[in-house]
C-alpha positions, 0 to 999 in steps of 0.5 A, spaced: 919 162 084 918 156 089 925 158 093 921 157 100 918 151 097 920 146 103 919 138 101 918 134 107 922 128 107 916 123 108 914 125 101 920 122 097 919 115 094 924 111 097 923 105 093 920 103 086 912 103 085 913 095 085 915 095 092 910 098 094 905 094 091 903 097 085 904 096 077 908 101 074 903 105 072 899 105 078 903 111 081 899 118 081 899 124 076 898 130 077 894 135 071 894 142 070 891 146 064 894 153 064 888 155 059 883 154 065 888 154 071 885 148 073 888 142 077 886 135 077 888 128 080 889 122 076 891 115 076 898 114 071 893 109 068 889 115 066 893 118 060 890 115 054 883 118 056 887 125 058 890 125 051 887 127 045 887 123 038 892 127 034 896 128 039 904 126 038 908 124 045 915 124 044 920 120 049 926 119 050 930 112 048 936 113 052 937 107 057 940 109 064 948 106 065 950 103 072 954 110 072 956 109 080 963 106 081 966 104 088 973 105 089 978 105 094 977 107 101 970 110 102 969 113 095 965 113 090 965 116 082 959 118 079 960 118 072 955 124 069 956 125 061 961 125 056 965 131 053 966 132 045 973 129 046 972 124 050 973 126 057 967 126 062 964 130 068 965 126 074 962 127 082 966 124 087 962 123 093 964 119 100 960 113 103 957 115 109 952 109 112 948 106 106 948 112 102 953 117 099 954 125 100 958 130 095 967 129 097 970 136 097 977 132 096 982 131 089 986 135 085 988 136 079 992 131 076 990 126 082 990 119 079 985 114 082 985 106 082 978 103 080 976 096 080 979 092 074 985 096 073 982 102 070 986 109 072 981 115 072 985 122 072 982 128 074 983 134 070 980 140 073 974 142 077 969 145 073 964 146 079 965 146 086 962 138 085 964 136 078 971 134 076 972 133 068 976 127 068 979 121 064 978 114 064 984 109 061 979 105 058 972 106 054 967 109 059 960 105 058 963 098 057 967 099 063 961 101 067 956 095 064 962 091 067 963 094 073 958 100 075 952 100 079 946 105 078 947 112 082 942 111 088 942 117 093 940 118 101 932 118 100 933 111 097 935 107 103 937 100 099 940 098 093 935 096 086 938 092 080 939 096 074 932 094 071 929 098 076 932 104 073 929 103 066 924 105 061 920 102 056 922 106 051 930 105 053 934 102 047 940 107 047 944 106 054 947 112 056 944 116 061 947 117 068 941 118 071 933 114 069 929 119 064 924 117 070 918 121 067 917 115 063 918 110 068 910 109 069 909 107 062 908 100 061 907 095 054 899 095 055 899 103 057 902 105 050 898 100 046 892 104 050 895 110 047 896 108 040 889 105 040 887 112 042 890 115 036 896 118 040 902 117 035 909 116 039 915 119 036 922 117 039 929 121 040 934 121 045 938 125 050 943 122 054 942 125 061 948 126 066 947 127 074 941 131 077 939 137 077 944 143 076 946 146 083 946 154 084 953 155 082 953 151 076 952 153 069 949 148 064 953 143 060 953 140 054 949 133 054 948 129 047 942 128 043 939 126 037 932 128 034 931 124 028 929 125 021 921 122 022 921 125 029 922 132 026 917 131 021 912 128 025 912 134 030 911 139 024 906 136 022 902 134 028 902 142 030 901 144 022 895 140 023 893 143 030 895 137 035 899 138 041 906 135 042 907 132 049 913 131 051 915 125 056 919 128 060 924 135 061 929 131 057 925 130 050 923 138 051 931 140 052 932 135 045 926 138 041 927 145 043 934 145 041 932 142 034 927 148 034 932 153 035 933 157 028 925 158 027 922 154 022 920 148 026 924 143 028 929 140 024 933 133 025 939 135 028 944 131 033 950 134 037 951 137 044 946 142 047 947 147 053 940 149 053 935 151 059 929 153 057 925 158 061 919 163 061 924 168 057 926 163 052 919 160 051 917 154 047 917 153 039 915 146 039 912 143 045 906 144 048 905 139 054 910 136 058 909 130 062 915 130 068 916 128 075 916 132 081 922 137 082 925 139 088 926 146 090 931 151 087 931 145 081 933 148 074 927 144 072 922 149 075 924 154 070 922 149 064 916 148 068 914 155 069 915 156 061 909 151 060 904 153 067 907 160 069 909 161 076 902 162 079 899 156 077 906 153 077 906 154 085 899 152 086 901 145 083 906 144 087 902 146 094 897 141 091 902 136 091 905 137 097 898 137 100 896 131 096 901 127 099 905 126 092 911 123 093 917 126 089 924 123 085 925 118 080 920 113 083 915 117 085 909 120 082 908 125 076 905 131 074 902 133 066 902 140 064 897 141 059 896 148 054 
């Protein structure tokens, strides 16, 4: 599925919409409908007209933390996700020019000196690029003081942390922005509510970007509060649609529905990967960004759209010169 899709470099969003002369909600939105197979082209600002009164939009309140720390020489460490025992998954990267690339070095037990006198001890490799490591001080306060937002080579310059936050972000914890919600503005949220769309929160703190081919899913912390679980169940019982703002929201809700009988309030750690085989118990539609070929997120998208429609969507996005990645355009998958 989409394994032979080639993403032209010029279709990467190199800067935030605001730097391109657009408001946040001025990005483009591809809209696909599984029942009819239709694909349409819209502005994100049209979202209130595309959702229905009685729909429930579930959003992620996780805020982005400055998870990249430059250390001695040409190394940078990306803090990805905490482990239940206080260790963290981290990625070592080497600075080349204005960007970073994966660094294959490091040894078990090695201690790396970080700014401010902190020490990072490498415990063992988890995958070819990810290490389990432990910092000598509390990680989140340390990152808020010494870190910078994670930035990849397709973004040629630094942007402030505010550029990586969403209007819903209140709980710091994500290494990379839950970017499906980036285009939302207070005005658009008001228009959604006036339309009769209910908005409910949950939290899932996301680690570094999509799993690579050799990587098993690793657990990420999530929290589906009782009020949100209740709203999901009431909406579906009344015939409304549950729309997830981001793949992180799908992962959390489907975890909370894994035992059947609807969504239950729950919190903890989830390693769930949603696929066409696992199906969908709690979510009817999805708002998401455009994902790279072979990304694990595409399995989730296929659960909503099916392979054939998803292939056509990505062909249409490429032909239409949509922009990829966290500062790019979005895709609304409706039932």
